[in-house]
Structure formats: C-alpha cells, structure tokens
N, C-alpha and C positions, 0 to 999 in steps of 0.2 A: 139552396137558393144562399147566396153570398151580396153584399152588398158593404159597400163604405163609402166612408167622410171625410174630408179635411176640412180642418180650424187653425188658417191662418194669426193668431193672439194680439200680432197685433196691431193689426185691423180691426180683429171681431169690436174690439176693444173702443174701436175710435168711427164706427160703423153702428155700435149697437148698447145706449145708455142701459145695460141692468138691470141700474136699481130708479131708473126711477120707475113712477107708480103705473103698474096695473100689469107691469114688462111681466113677468115669472108667475103671475097668475094666470096671461095668456098662453104658458107655454107647459107649463108643470099645472103637474092633479100636486097638491100640496104637502105629500110625503112626500114625493120630488126637491121641490121647494124649503122646506125643513130639513132637509140633506144642503141643500145650497148653503143657507142658514146657516148651520152648523159646523163646517169642512173648516176646514183652517186657511186652504186658497178656495172664495165662495166664487170667483170670476173665474177661475182653473174649472169647477167643479159645474157650474153654466157652461159654457163651453161643452165639455164632457159628458156628459148629459144634450146635448145640444147634438154631438156627433153622434152617439147613440143608438138618437131617436130618426137621422137623416139614415143613417150606413141598414137601418132594421124596415124602413121603408122601404127603402131602391129594394133588396132581398126582395119584402114580400109584395112590392108591385112586379118584381118577376109570375110569379106563382097567380097573385088574385085580378092585378089589371083594372084598380082602381085609383083613379089619376084625384086625391080629394088629404092630403096631409094634414089630420092635424092631429098637432104635437099632443095636445090632451090624452088623446085615444093611445096612446104609447105611452103602457108603462115604461120605464124602467128601476132593474132592482141592482145591486152595485153589490160584489162577490166579496170582492178585490180592487186595490188601487193597478189591477188592471184588468182586471173580467167582470160582468154584468151581462145580464139579460132585460131585451127585450117583449114585453106582451104587446100583439097587439090583437084585440079581438080573441081565437082561440089560437093562432102559432104564436110558438114560442123562439126565438131568436137567439142566439148562443154571441155578446162581447166580447173583444178582443179588444184593447185600448189602451193607443203608445201617446203619453203625455209629457210634454220636458217646455225651456221656455218661447220656444220660438211655433207650437205645433200643435193637434191633438187631432191623435189619428183613429178614427173608430174597424172595426171589418166588422162584420156580420156575417153567421153564418147560418144556419138553421138545425137546430137543434142538439149542438153541440160545436166546442171548443177550436176539435182542434181538425181542420183538414189539408191536405195539400195545396197551400195557397203557395202563390210566392205574390208578395212584395216589393212597390221601389215605392220609395218619396223622392219625389223631384225636387229641388231648389232653387228658383232663378232670382236674382234682383232682382229683374224686374219682376209686371205677371208671367204668370203661367197661362201659352194659349191649346187650347184642346191641341191645334192640330201636332203642337210636340209629344203631350203626352201621350194619342194615340201615337204616332213615327214611337215612343220610345217602349212600351204596349207593345207595335207588332216584332219590334226584334226585341225583348224579352222572352217573347213565344216563340219569336222563330228560334232562339235560340235552347230553349228550354226544352221544345218538339221535336225538334231540330225539323226544322221546317225553311223550306224559302222563303224568306222575308219579301220578295218579290212580287209575294205571289198572291201574301197575309193581304186578306182584309179585313175594316171595320164596319160593318154597317151596327144601322139603325133600324130597326121594326119598326110601326110604322106606332111604335104603343114608347116611340123612343131607348126601348131596349137596345144596348152593346151586343151586339153575335158579330163573332170570328170566324172568317171563312177564311180557309188557301183553297182558290182559287174558285170556282162557282159548286164549294162542296164546305159546307156550315160546320166549323168544328164541336164535339162535343163541349170543348173549351169555355166554361164561363165566363161573364170578366165584369167589371166596376172602376169607374172613372170617378176623379172628383177632383175639385181644384179649386181656389179662394186663393187670393193674394197670390201670392210670391212662391207655394206652396200646386203642389197638386200629385195623386196619388193614383195607385190602380195596382190594382186586386190581379189573376187569374184564378183556374186551377188548371191541374196538372191531368 
C-alpha cells in the first residue's frame, strides 16, 4: 500500500498558527510534541510530522476503508532526517520524507522503505489543480509502462481511492496524488 502528502511550507505558515494554544495537543502525542519543541526548526518538524501522518493515513485507508482521521492515533517515529515510521493500530508504515525550503513531501509504504516507486513534484506559480496533476500522472504512467496515454484513465472508487485503467482494464499499478498550494505530487508503483 502507498500514500503520499505534500505541504507547501509558505502556505501552511499562513494558514495555520501551530504555536497557538492547544494546536499541537490536538494533532500530536506528547513524545511527538517533544520532538517538535527540541528540533532546531520546529515549524518544519510540525509539517514533517503532519505530512507523515497524512501519507500513512492514505496508505492505510486503501486496505482498512475507515474514513476517520484522528491524527493522535497515528504515532510517528523518526529514524533520521529522511526516514521514519507511522504506526496506525497494528499497521506499520515506512516513510520517506523530502524537506526543502519550499515543500515537505512524504511517501508511505507498507512495511518497507524501498519499493519501485515513480514520483514527481509539480510546481506551479499559481495553485495546482487536480486535472493538471491527473494528466501529469497519466503521462508518466504511459511512458513508464509503455501504455497508450489516450487509453489511460484515472477513476476513483466509491471510497475515493484513485485507480488506474487502460481502456476498461484496471491496472495493478497503485497511485497516490496530493496537492497543497502551488505544489502537487504523485507517486505510483511499477
């Protein structure tokens, strides 16, 4: 199972004041709050942990189909500045996070750090829209899998999980899309 999440750091800084009373306590465990407060860049750590939780939730939702996001029930553990884990109940997700001055992007994979994953970060000076991101994903899948792009479709299940099709045939390729502000990201398996 896979999931991904991207956070536009500039937009997140204007949308949410994580320093206001009660904000951290709503989203994070005491150990996670301690990690934030001890970090050299606490703002980036807040959004890294948030991105990790969101991407793990998306991966978990694919199998559990429970649409209840309670961030405090998702426990983050950092391995280093790139890798981490998120535990949701008995499920463990391995996370890889890229952080730079513009965005934070996390990829969640079930039980391993490495899988054949293709990814792309898209930067648009205006806000990224879904149809633009879908088109980029389909183009990348077509090239990667040697498919006719005109026959590729992205459909969402009744649970809103994205699935890829070539004509009427569902592909085994898993995908996940995310956008926030002027950044969009997608990942897919080969």
